[in-house]
N, CA, C and O of each residue as an XYZ file, in Angstrom:
776
protein
N      -6.713    -25.268     -8.275
C      -6.212    -24.080     -7.585
C      -4.625    -23.975     -7.817
O      -3.782    -24.659     -7.237
N      -4.297    -22.610     -9.146
C      -3.159    -22.773     -9.051
C      -2.040    -23.006     -8.666
O      -2.070    -24.228     -8.811
N      -0.832    -22.750     -8.195
C       0.237    -22.678     -7.131
C       0.350    -21.046     -7.376
O       0.448    -20.397     -8.417
N       0.285    -20.567     -5.687
C       0.222    -19.139     -5.835
C       1.504    -19.203     -6.625
O       2.379    -20.054     -6.784
N       1.177    -17.404     -7.265
C       2.553    -16.704     -7.479
C       2.530    -16.787     -9.298
O       2.746    -15.874    -10.094
N       2.270    -17.878     -9.500
C       2.278    -18.627    -10.698
C       0.862    -18.325    -11.739
O      -0.318    -18.559    -11.481
N       1.455    -17.736    -12.963
C       0.340    -17.884    -13.561
C      -0.833    -18.674    -14.429
O      -0.465    -19.585    -15.171
N      -2.115    -18.366    -14.353
C      -2.518    -19.931    -15.153
C      -2.542    -20.174    -16.480
O      -2.779    -19.194    -17.186
N      -2.347    -21.293    -17.058
C      -1.497    -22.109    -18.570
C      -2.168    -21.010    -19.225
O      -1.401    -20.551    -20.072
N      -3.571    -20.217    -19.193
C      -4.397    -19.759    -20.237
C      -4.045    -18.458    -20.836
O      -4.075    -17.969    -21.965
N      -3.582    -17.953    -19.248
C      -2.944    -16.510    -19.797
C      -1.274    -16.046    -19.394
O      -0.751    -15.621    -18.363
N      -0.855    -16.310    -20.526
C       0.209    -16.384    -21.058
C       0.832    -14.948    -21.325
O       0.137    -13.971    -21.046
N       1.937    -14.791    -21.780
C       2.464    -13.650    -22.562
C       2.743    -11.969    -21.543
O       3.428    -12.489    -20.663
N       2.712    -11.284    -21.351
C       2.749    -10.017    -20.944
C       1.516    -10.077    -19.731
O       1.746     -9.641    -18.603
N       0.147    -10.685    -20.117
C      -0.652    -10.758    -18.997
C      -0.516    -11.132    -18.408
O      -0.932    -10.798    -17.298
N       0.570    -12.714    -18.761
C       0.751    -13.359    -17.620
C       2.024    -13.141    -16.713
O       2.169    -13.764    -15.661
N       2.835    -12.323    -17.128
C       4.205    -11.872    -16.430
C       3.440    -10.656    -16.115
O       4.126    -10.341    -15.143
N       2.664     -9.846    -16.171
C       1.650     -9.276    -15.380
C       1.121     -9.310    -14.129
O       1.062     -8.441    -13.259
N       0.763    -10.380    -14.161
C      -0.629    -11.070    -13.216
C       0.705    -11.831    -12.153
O       0.611    -12.035    -10.943
N       1.481    -12.034    -12.730
C       2.433    -12.689    -12.246
C       3.095    -11.751    -10.826
O       2.982    -11.794     -9.601
N       3.670    -11.097    -11.630
C       4.150     -9.584    -11.301
C       3.568     -8.786     -9.950
O       4.371     -8.460     -9.076
N       2.421     -8.542     -9.835
C       1.512     -8.151     -9.131
C       1.166     -9.084     -7.844
O       0.987     -8.666     -6.700
N       1.107    -10.504     -8.298
C       0.532    -10.832     -7.615
C       1.960    -11.317     -6.436
O       1.637    -11.693     -5.309
N       3.384    -11.264     -6.794
C       4.579    -11.032     -5.893
C       4.268     -9.759     -5.531
O       4.229     -9.699     -4.302
N       4.050     -8.812     -5.996
C       4.295     -7.430     -4.923
C       3.102     -7.328     -3.940
O       3.081     -6.970     -2.762
N       1.808     -7.874     -5.022
C       0.765     -7.772     -3.057
C       1.082     -8.505     -2.116
O       0.564     -8.350     -1.010
N       2.139     -9.602     -2.393
C       1.905    -10.212     -1.089
C       2.897     -9.984     -0.407
O       2.869    -10.442      0.735
N       4.120     -9.209     -0.839
C       4.947     -9.367     -0.421
C       4.882     -7.433      0.472
O       5.874     -7.098      1.118
N       3.963     -6.675      0.384
C       3.006     -5.794      0.749
C       2.291     -6.212      2.029
O       2.576     -5.781      3.146
N       1.491     -6.947      1.798
C       0.541     -7.981      3.046
C       1.437     -8.125      3.448
O       1.675     -7.059      4.016
N       2.702     -9.136      3.680
C       3.520     -9.325      4.513
C       4.382     -8.484      5.182
O       4.823     -8.699      6.311
N       4.590     -7.655      4.583
C       5.479     -6.465      4.916
C       4.847     -5.626      6.142
O       5.645     -5.267      7.008
N       3.520     -5.288      6.292
C       2.581     -4.839      6.848
C       2.104     -6.033      7.359
O       1.726     -6.304      6.219
N       1.750     -7.043      8.024
C       1.880     -7.771      9.028
C       3.230     -7.751      9.776
O       3.140     -7.656     11.000
N       4.472     -7.826      9.238
C       4.848     -7.872      9.855
C       5.426     -6.392     10.569
O       6.275     -6.644     11.423
N       5.182     -5.064     10.425
C       4.965     -4.196     10.672
C       4.304     -3.792     11.739
O       4.759     -3.187     12.710
N       2.907     -4.236     11.488
C       1.811     -4.407     12.525
C       2.211     -4.743     14.086
O       1.921     -4.067     15.073
N       2.888     -5.859     14.043
C       3.363     -6.656     14.787
C       3.849     -5.910     16.025
O       3.498     -6.002     17.202
N       4.981     -4.959     15.275
C       5.783     -3.996     16.833
C       7.150     -4.651     16.981
O       8.008     -4.310     17.795
N       7.226     -5.447     16.261
C       8.795     -5.947     16.545
C      10.101     -5.695     16.247
O      11.142     -6.323     16.442
N       9.734     -4.221     15.525
C      11.369     -3.422     15.179
C      10.467     -1.620     14.950
O      10.839     -0.858     14.057
N       9.413     -1.285     15.845
C       9.002     -0.344     15.944
C      10.033      0.766     15.089
O       9.458      1.458     14.248
N      11.745      0.998     15.291
C      12.384      1.893     14.514
C      12.262      1.802     13.426
O      12.811      2.592     12.658
N      11.588      0.920     13.064
C      12.201      0.534     11.682
C      10.803      0.735     10.762
O      10.795      0.271      9.621
N      10.103      1.152     11.073
C       8.491      1.059     11.007
C       8.283      2.183      9.621
O       7.804      1.924      8.517
N       8.726      3.240     10.038
C       8.546      4.085      8.896
C       9.263      3.698      7.280
O       8.667      3.548      6.213
N      10.917      3.600      7.603
C      11.574      3.373      6.599
C      11.177      1.888      5.847
O      11.354      1.671      4.648
N      10.797      1.245      6.494
C      10.230     -0.123      5.700
C       8.761      0.436      4.950
O       8.651      0.281      3.733
N       7.853      0.967      5.587
C       6.587      1.285      5.154
C       6.815      1.942      3.953
O       6.152      1.627      2.965
N       7.823      2.979      3.887
C       8.080      3.799      2.836
C       8.419      3.039      1.799
O       7.688      3.089      0.810
N       9.488      2.249      1.787
C       9.543      1.637      0.640
C       8.179      0.102     -0.133
O       7.946     -0.396     -1.235
N       7.786     -0.018      0.965
C       6.804     -1.145      0.652
C       5.502     -0.193      0.213
O       5.083     -0.564     -0.884
N       5.001      0.548      0.574
C       4.227      1.804     -0.308
C       4.844      2.206     -1.658
O       4.329      1.795     -2.697
N       5.660      2.799     -1.671
C       6.760      3.075     -2.800
C       6.728      1.960     -3.658
O       6.343      2.174     -4.807
N       6.990      1.033     -3.404
C       6.787     -0.378     -4.312
C       5.813     -1.367     -4.890
O       5.785     -2.371     -5.601
N       4.828     -0.348     -4.036
C       3.774     -0.908     -4.786
C       2.883     -0.360     -5.526
O       2.206     -0.926     -6.383
N       2.857      0.726     -5.228
C       2.727      2.376     -5.894
C       3.185      1.870     -7.088
O       2.358      1.617     -7.964
N       4.682      1.625     -7.330
C       5.586      0.846     -8.947
C       4.542      0.118     -9.668
O       4.085      0.507    -10.743
N       4.114     -1.109     -8.967
C       3.052     -1.434     -9.369
C       1.936     -1.293     -9.466
O       1.282     -2.260     -9.858
N       1.342     -0.202     -9.192
C      -0.433     -0.049     -9.523
C      -0.128      1.117    -10.518
O      -1.072      1.426    -11.245
N       1.106      1.857    -10.679
C       1.564      2.376    -11.672
C       1.061      1.558    -12.846
O      -0.081      1.703    -13.283
N       1.994      0.635    -13.384
C       2.228     -0.192    -14.032
C       0.631     -0.789    -14.926
O       0.391     -0.902    -16.128
N      -0.269     -1.086    -13.611
C      -1.617     -1.584    -14.098
C      -1.953     -0.076    -14.230
O      -2.564     -0.346    -15.264
N      -2.079      0.998    -14.146
C      -2.566      2.064    -14.692
C      -2.142      2.207    -16.101
O      -2.970      2.390    -16.993
N      -0.653      2.115    -16.360
C      -0.885      2.520    -17.722
C      -0.683      1.686    -18.641
O      -0.031      1.926    -19.658
N      -1.212      0.652    -18.376
C      -1.400     -0.486    -19.925
C      -2.930     -0.333    -19.928
O      -3.544      0.147    -18.975
N      -3.578     -0.827    -21.202
C      -4.444     -0.745    -21.431
C      -5.274     -1.396    -20.654
O      -4.898     -2.213    -19.814
N      -7.207     -0.902    -21.004
C      -7.890     -1.728    -20.133
C      -7.694     -3.364    -19.986
O      -7.513     -4.076    -20.974
N      -7.747     -3.818    -18.785
C      -7.787     -5.148    -18.371
C      -9.147     -6.192    -18.642
O      -9.803     -6.747    -17.760
N      -9.345     -6.275    -20.018
C     -10.925     -6.361    -19.217
C     -11.053     -8.322    -19.370
O     -10.739     -9.099    -20.272
N     -11.462     -8.449    -18.456
C     -12.554     -9.983    -17.744
C     -12.916    -11.008    -18.534
O     -13.422    -10.756    -19.627
N     -12.751    -12.103    -18.187
C     -13.752    -13.132    -19.750
C     -15.089    -13.061    -19.331
O     -16.067    -12.691    -19.981
N     -15.011    -13.522    -17.980
C     -16.696    -12.708    -17.927
C     -17.261    -11.433    -17.167
O     -16.588    -10.744    -16.402
N     -18.670    -11.207    -17.507
C     -19.349     -9.888    -17.577
C     -19.329     -9.358    -15.512
O     -19.106     -8.307    -14.911
N     -19.709    -10.839    -15.077
C     -19.758    -10.742    -13.193
C     -18.441    -11.337    -12.627
O     -17.825    -12.342    -12.984
N     -18.196    -10.492    -11.705
C     -16.419    -11.352    -10.925
C     -17.037    -12.275     -9.952
O     -17.733    -11.962     -8.986
N     -16.710    -13.379    -10.314
C     -17.222    -14.612     -9.566
C     -16.490    -14.378     -8.101
O     -15.360    -13.898     -8.005
N     -17.346    -14.813     -6.906
C     -16.699    -14.399     -5.779
C     -16.126    -15.369     -5.533
O     -16.374    -16.573     -5.603
N     -14.853    -14.433     -5.054
C     -13.590    -15.222     -4.439
C     -13.524    -16.040     -3.135
O     -12.637    -16.761     -2.679
N     -14.863    -15.665     -2.637
C     -14.890    -16.318     -1.398
C     -15.149    -15.507     -0.137
O     -15.880    -14.553     -0.403
N     -14.713    -15.571      1.461
C     -15.163    -14.762      2.494
C     -13.819    -13.830      2.213
O     -12.647    -14.189      2.098
N     -14.454    -12.395      2.138
C     -12.729    -11.335      2.603
C     -12.157    -11.935      3.827
O     -12.510    -12.795      4.634
N     -11.248    -11.240      3.678
C     -10.230    -11.736      4.992
C     -10.549    -10.890      6.018
O     -11.045     -9.831      5.635
N     -10.380    -11.065      7.620
C     -10.447    -11.169      8.602
C      -9.352    -10.071      8.461
O      -8.210    -10.386      8.125
N      -9.849     -8.230      8.830
C      -8.334     -7.158      8.726
C      -8.758     -6.110      9.931
O      -8.278     -4.982     10.044
N      -9.597     -6.601     10.679
C      -9.542     -5.698     11.832
C      -8.643     -5.782     12.906
O      -8.751     -4.933     13.791
N      -7.475     -6.946     13.027
C      -7.520     -6.952     14.038
C      -5.594     -6.515     13.128
O      -4.738     -6.053     13.883
N      -5.280     -6.703     11.853
C      -4.120     -5.358     11.033
C      -4.250     -4.071     11.673
O      -3.441     -3.416     12.330
N      -5.912     -3.769     11.207
C      -5.634     -2.610     11.817
C      -5.655     -1.512     13.106
O      -5.155     -0.399     13.264
N      -6.347     -2.248     13.803
C      -6.172     -2.437     14.762
C      -4.918     -2.393     15.474
O      -4.726     -1.579     16.377
N      -3.938     -3.352     15.054
C      -2.452     -3.238     15.489
C      -1.690     -2.141     14.679
O      -0.789     -1.671     15.375
N      -1.756     -1.579     13.436
C      -1.240     -0.349     12.533
C      -1.698      0.534     13.552
O      -0.845      1.113     14.226
N      -3.547      0.834     13.893
C      -3.601      1.994     14.989
C      -2.869      2.160     16.456
O      -2.483      3.192     17.005
N      -2.828      1.238     16.757
C      -1.953      1.105     18.321
C      -0.145      1.989     17.375
O       0.503      2.972     17.734
N       0.054      1.088     16.226
C       1.040      2.006     16.314
C       1.231      3.401     15.894
O       2.026      4.130     16.487
N       0.785      3.655     15.257
C       0.535      5.025     14.814
C      -0.273      5.981     15.816
O      -0.796      7.001     15.369
N      -0.388      5.604     17.353
C      -1.112      6.302     17.701
C      -0.722      7.719     18.147
O       0.431      8.069     18.401
N      -1.819      8.496     18.212
C      -0.817      9.900     18.205
C      -0.928     10.630     17.052
O      -1.046     11.849     17.182
N      -0.918     10.153     15.941
C      -0.182     10.375     14.913
C      -1.044      9.843     13.142
O      -0.897     10.274     11.999
N      -1.707      9.006     13.596
C      -2.581      8.426     13.211
C      -3.670      9.307     11.811
O      -3.494      9.106     10.610
N      -4.176      9.754     12.090
C      -5.100     10.942     11.559
C      -4.891     12.049     10.842
O      -4.719     13.071     11.507
N      -4.848     12.168      9.390
C      -3.780     13.491      8.527
C      -5.430     14.107      8.095
O      -6.568     13.652      7.974
N      -4.790     15.287      7.976
C      -5.665     16.293      6.460
C      -5.411     15.773      5.275
O      -4.337     15.650      4.687
N      -6.699     15.418      4.909
C      -6.765     14.934      3.263
C      -7.688     15.395      2.356
O      -8.899     15.207      2.471
N      -7.015     16.153      1.215
C      -8.236     16.159      0.453
C      -8.669     15.769     -0.224
O      -7.929     15.027     -0.871
N     -10.015     15.835     -0.691
C     -10.816     14.900     -1.262
C     -11.154     14.741     -2.572
O     -12.090     13.981     -2.823
N     -10.780     15.108     -3.160
C     -10.356     15.336     -4.875
C      -9.318     17.043     -5.002
O      -9.871     18.116     -4.762
N      -8.216     16.977     -5.302
C      -7.587     17.803     -5.743
C      -7.960     18.075     -6.977
O      -7.269     18.936     -7.521
N      -8.747     17.669     -7.550
C      -9.374     18.099     -9.513
C     -10.582     18.530     -9.283
O     -11.025     19.214    -10.206
N     -11.393     18.361     -8.251
C     -13.102     19.238     -8.069
C     -13.074     20.114     -7.018
O     -13.735     21.139     -7.183
N     -12.373     19.966     -5.775
C     -12.629     20.656     -4.919
C     -11.879     20.240     -3.952
O     -11.561     19.115     -3.566
N     -11.432     22.179     -3.315
C     -10.070     22.068     -2.100
C     -10.648     21.706     -0.775
O     -10.185     22.094      0.298
N     -11.570     21.026     -0.903
C     -12.049     20.751      0.358
C     -12.031     19.616      1.278
O     -12.631     18.569      1.035
N     -11.179     19.872      2.586
C     -10.204     18.431      3.279
C     -11.406     18.472      4.506
O     -12.253     19.073      5.168
N     -10.433     16.911      4.057
C     -11.275     15.731      4.918
C     -10.191     15.120      6.168
O      -8.987     15.287      5.976
N     -10.592     14.498      7.289
C      -9.635     13.613      7.688
C      -9.384     11.907      7.210
O     -10.155     10.971      6.999
N      -7.844     12.079      7.169
C      -7.319     10.539      6.629
C      -7.062     10.220      7.439
O      -6.891     11.083      8.300
N      -6.806      8.643      7.871
C      -6.123      7.711      8.524
C      -5.052      6.734      8.032
O      -5.320      5.968      7.107
N      -3.754      6.730      8.662
C      -2.969      6.130      7.780
C      -2.945      4.279      7.642
O      -2.604      3.437      6.811
N      -3.498      4.324      8.929
C      -4.261      2.604      9.249
C      -4.985      2.520      8.459
O      -4.717      1.639      7.642
N      -5.741      2.990      8.312
C      -7.183      2.804      7.907
C      -6.712      2.667      5.805
O      -6.954      1.587      5.267
N      -6.137      3.745      4.994
C      -5.457      3.644      4.299
C      -4.431      2.577      4.078
O      -4.861      1.973      3.095
N      -3.369      2.042      4.433
C      -3.042      0.774      4.590
C      -3.625     -0.585      4.424
O      -3.294     -1.513      3.686
N      -4.704     -0.444      5.418
C      -5.521     -1.610      5.085
C      -6.202     -1.770      4.419
O      -6.622     -2.895      4.150
N      -6.599     -0.688      3.869
C      -7.745     -0.576      2.018
C      -6.686     -0.827      1.235
O      -6.983     -0.682      0.050
N      -5.395     -1.196      1.441
C      -4.532     -0.960      0.122
C      -4.447     -2.989      0.240
O      -4.435     -3.811     -0.677
N      -4.415     -3.139      1.337
C      -3.870     -4.322      1.858
C      -5.292     -5.297      1.335
O      -5.121     -6.029      0.360
N      -6.490     -5.275      1.926
C      -7.879     -5.363      0.966
C      -8.116     -5.678     -0.306
O      -8.600     -6.664     -0.861
N      -7.618     -4.499     -0.721
C      -7.978     -4.664     -2.393
C      -6.913     -5.639     -2.852
O      -7.307     -6.577     -3.546
N      -5.347     -5.539     -2.508
C      -4.635     -6.523     -2.732
C      -4.891     -8.044     -3.049
O      -4.692     -8.743     -4.043
N      -5.500     -8.305     -1.588
C      -6.203     -9.337     -1.262
C      -7.221    -10.209     -2.006
O      -7.203    -11.393     -2.343
N      -7.979     -9.372     -2.126
C      -8.677     -9.475     -3.112
C      -8.811    -10.190     -4.316
O      -9.601    -11.039     -4.729
N      -7.353     -9.339     -4.980
C      -7.299     -9.963     -6.089
C      -5.919    -11.273     -6.456
O      -5.595    -11.981     -7.409
N      -5.334    -10.953     -4.713
C      -4.680    -12.901     -4.609
C      -5.748    -13.902     -4.849
O      -5.709    -14.909     -5.557
N      -6.820    -13.372     -4.035
C      -7.974    -14.583     -4.347
C      -8.185    -14.879     -5.521
O      -8.172    -16.063     -5.857
N      -8.423    -13.895     -6.401
C      -8.543    -14.488     -7.619
C      -7.569    -15.123     -8.793
O      -7.857    -15.925     -9.681
N      -6.378    -14.513     -8.498
C      -5.080    -15.048     -8.947
C      -4.625    -16.594     -8.492
O      -4.452    -17.603     -9.176
N      -4.527    -16.407     -7.339
C      -4.654    -17.936     -6.654
C      -5.735    -19.019     -6.714
O      -5.421    -20.059     -6.134
N      -6.971    -18.996     -7.308
C      -7.632    -19.902     -7.672
C      -7.630    -19.889     -9.166
O      -8.625    -20.424     -9.657
N      -7.023    -19.555     -9.751
C      -6.992    -19.895    -11.325
C      -7.368    -18.421    -11.990
O      -7.339    -19.007    -13.071
N      -7.490    -17.907    -12.126
C      -7.965    -16.728    -12.861
C      -7.497    -15.231    -12.846
O      -8.105    -14.227    -12.476
N      -6.234    -15.383    -13.357
C      -5.017    -14.206    -13.007
C      -5.872    -12.738    -14.058
O      -5.875    -11.545    -13.756
N      -6.371    -13.254    -15.025
C      -7.337    -11.946    -15.730
C      -7.847    -11.230    -14.800
O      -7.619    -10.045    -14.560
N      -8.789    -12.200    -14.081
C      -9.905    -11.350    -13.156
C      -9.325    -10.685    -12.024
O      -9.873     -9.850    -11.304
N      -8.010    -11.199    -11.931
C      -7.268    -10.635    -10.868
C      -6.419     -9.342    -11.364
O      -6.036     -8.460    -10.596
N      -6.274     -9.354    -12.214
C      -5.192     -7.974    -13.063
C      -6.695     -7.386    -12.866
O      -6.934     -6.911    -11.756
N      -7.758     -7.374    -13.866
C      -8.697     -6.210    -13.928
C      -9.331     -6.018    -12.330
O     -10.186     -5.140    -12.216
N      -8.979     -6.743    -11.177
C      -9.483     -5.964     -9.861
C      -8.528     -4.711     -9.477
O      -8.793     -3.582     -9.064
N      -7.322     -5.360     -9.779
C      -6.245     -4.810     -9.052
C      -6.496     -3.477    -10.030
O      -6.811     -2.349     -9.651
N      -6.281     -3.902    -11.300
C      -6.061     -2.415    -12.139
C      -7.525     -1.171    -11.608
O      -7.303     -0.030    -11.202
N      -8.737     -1.702    -11.739
C      -9.781     -1.350    -11.604
C      -9.856     -0.693    -10.089
O     -10.535      0.307     -9.859
N      -9.282     -1.195     -9.350
C      -9.518     -0.941     -7.673
C      -8.788      0.254     -6.929
O      -9.046      1.037     -6.015
N      -7.151     -0.166     -8.287
C      -6.041      0.977     -8.205
C      -6.350      2.336     -8.497
O      -6.055      3.451     -8.067
N      -7.118      1.778     -9.471
C      -7.772      3.704    -10.648
C      -9.119      3.977     -9.559
O      -9.903      4.897     -9.792
N      -9.257      3.243     -8.581
C     -11.025      3.982     -8.434
C     -10.736      3.621     -6.627
O     -11.715      3.818     -5.906
N      -9.199      3.021     -5.820
C      -9.329      3.600     -4.355
C      -8.329      3.056     -4.062
O      -8.478      3.329     -2.871
N      -7.073      2.313     -4.073
C      -6.138      1.837     -3.555
C      -4.996      2.922     -4.273
O      -4.192      3.445     -3.502
N      -4.946      3.142     -5.222
C      -3.655      3.521     -5.216
C      -4.057      5.171     -4.839
O      -3.067      5.791     -4.450
N      -5.056      5.811     -4.876
C      -5.199      6.925     -3.838
C      -5.085      6.695     -2.854
O      -3.980      7.170     -2.593
N      -5.501      6.206     -1.887
C      -4.964      5.641     -0.328
C      -3.608      5.051     -0.175
O      -3.093      5.204      0.932
N      -2.862      4.336     -1.173
C      -1.645      4.018     -0.901
C      -0.546      5.342     -1.388
O       0.619      5.384     -0.993
N      -1.019      6.149     -2.100
C      -0.178      7.636     -2.199
C      -0.846      8.675     -1.540
O      -1.253      9.499     -2.359
N      -1.135      8.976     -0.314
C      -1.348      9.587      0.512
C      -1.215      9.333      1.177
O      -1.074     10.239      1.999
N      -1.006      7.126      2.046
C      -0.283      7.269      2.778
C       1.168      7.610      3.145
O       1.693      8.100      4.146
N       1.783      7.009      1.535
C       3.107      7.674      1.025
C       3.404      8.544      1.920
O       4.095      8.338      2.918
N       2.783      9.771      1.529
C       2.904     11.226      1.834
C       3.071     11.552      3.118
O       4.063     12.153      3.531
N       2.417     11.297      3.604
C       2.254     11.309      5.211
C       3.624      9.876      5.919
O       4.681     10.207      6.455
N       3.312      8.824      5.767
C       4.463      8.181      6.183
C       5.667      8.791      5.521
O       6.616      8.295      6.129
N       6.120      9.573      4.631
C       7.343     10.290      4.005
C       7.886     11.153      5.134
O       8.857     11.274      5.880
N       6.422     11.811      4.759
C       6.374     13.351      5.768
C       7.143     13.063      7.977
O       7.882     13.563      8.825
N       6.173     11.891      7.712
C       6.418     11.485      9.224
C       7.846     11.010      9.070
O       8.346     11.130     10.189
N       8.633     10.590      8.335
C       9.884     10.132      8.605
C      10.851     11.618      8.325
O      11.858     11.607      9.034
N      10.735     12.838      7.462
C      11.268     13.281      7.552
C      11.093     14.371      9.241
O      12.067     14.850      9.821
N      10.159     14.472      9.538
C      10.394     14.962     11.033
C      10.860     14.803     11.961
O      11.241     15.666     12.753
N      10.962     13.080     12.103
C      11.191     12.055     12.946
C      13.426     12.540     12.350
O      14.293     12.756     13.196
N      13.674     12.557     10.839
C      15.397     12.694     10.854
C      15.882     14.252     11.179
O      16.939     14.627     11.684
N      14.893     14.926     10.776
C      15.181     16.642     10.644
C      14.984     17.505     11.273
O      15.493     18.607     11.071
N      13.966     17.165     12.471
C      13.530     18.005     13.839
C      14.465     17.984     15.036
O      14.966     16.895     15.314
N      14.737     18.938     15.709
C      15.847     18.699     16.283
C      15.344     19.908     17.263
O      14.790     20.911     16.813
N      15.533     19.756     18.284
C      15.327     20.929     19.754
C      16.534     22.021     19.092
O      17.653     21.949     18.583
N      15.734     22.840     19.382
C      16.851     24.415     19.244
C      18.364     24.324     20.052
O      19.347     24.918     19.609
N      18.400     23.591     21.156
C      19.341     23.120     21.980
C      20.279     22.544     22.074
O      21.212     22.656     22.868
N      20.019     21.549     20.865
C      20.778     20.131     20.300
C      21.614     21.149     18.990
O      22.831     21.152     18.807
N      21.035     21.609     18.540
C      20.970     22.421     17.576
C      22.189     23.110     17.245
O      23.035     23.040     16.354
N      21.878     24.147     18.792
C      22.763     24.721     18.952
C      24.271     25.065     18.943
O      25.077     25.882     18.499
N      24.080     23.041     20.316
C      25.177     22.773     20.698
C      26.387     22.539     19.978
O      27.573     22.785     20.198
N      25.312     21.619     18.426
C      26.287     21.100     17.691
C      26.752     21.865     16.410
O      27.275     21.365     15.415
N      26.387     23.481     16.686
C      26.539     24.607     16.132
C      27.777     25.356     16.856
O      28.422     26.029     16.053
N      28.283     25.401     18.241
C      28.851     25.020     18.681
C      30.248     24.203     18.445
O      31.337     24.671     18.110
N      29.934     22.992     18.688
C      30.818     21.953     18.707
C      31.876     22.290     17.518
O      33.106     22.356     17.531
N      30.828     22.494     16.391
C      31.920     22.090     14.791
C      32.236     23.492     14.462
O      32.553     23.603     13.277
N      32.254     24.629     15.142
C      32.695     26.070     15.425
C      33.852     26.031     16.249
O      34.804     26.656     15.782
N      33.960     25.709     16.881
C      34.894     25.305     18.427
C      35.563     24.008     18.575
O      35.311     23.205     19.473
N      36.359     23.860     17.719
C      36.438     22.328     17.674
C      37.451     21.995     19.037
O      37.742     20.834     19.322
C-alpha cells in the first residue's frame, strides 16, 4: 500500500502529478464535507461549501480536459467495501432541513423535464465517488484512481457537484441579498437623512 497522497512509483510524470493533486482535492473535499456536516459552524456552512464545491469542480474539470485515462486492467479491481455514508447524508439533510430539495433539470440537452434534486444527496454522491477513487489511489493503483475519477466525473459526480454548487450559490445569494422591506426602507431613510 502506498503512502496516502503519493503516486505509486510506476506512475510518474504528468499522470502521477494529476493523481496526487486529485487525491489531495478529494481528501480535502471529503474532510470539509464532514466538518460542515458536524454542524459546528452553521454560519460558515454556505461559504465553505461554495469554496469546496468550486475547488473540487476545478479538479474534475482538469480530469475532463485531459485525454481519456486508460487503466491497465480491463476490469476494475475491487477496492474493498464502500464507506458507510448514510450518517453523513443524514447530518447534511438535517443541516439543510427545509432547503434540501430543489428543482433540477434532468438533462438540459435532451429534455426540459424537471426533477427534484437534493443538496445532501448530491454532496454525498460526490464524496462517495471521490472516496472510491481514493481507495484505489491508497492501494497503490493511482492510474485506476484517475480512470475512476475521470469516468465518474463525466458520468455523474461532476453534474451533481455543479447542481449542488448552483443551489448553494443561490442560497448564499438569498441569505446575503434578501431583506425585508422595512429594514431596507429604514436603511434608505438613514442614508438620505443623516
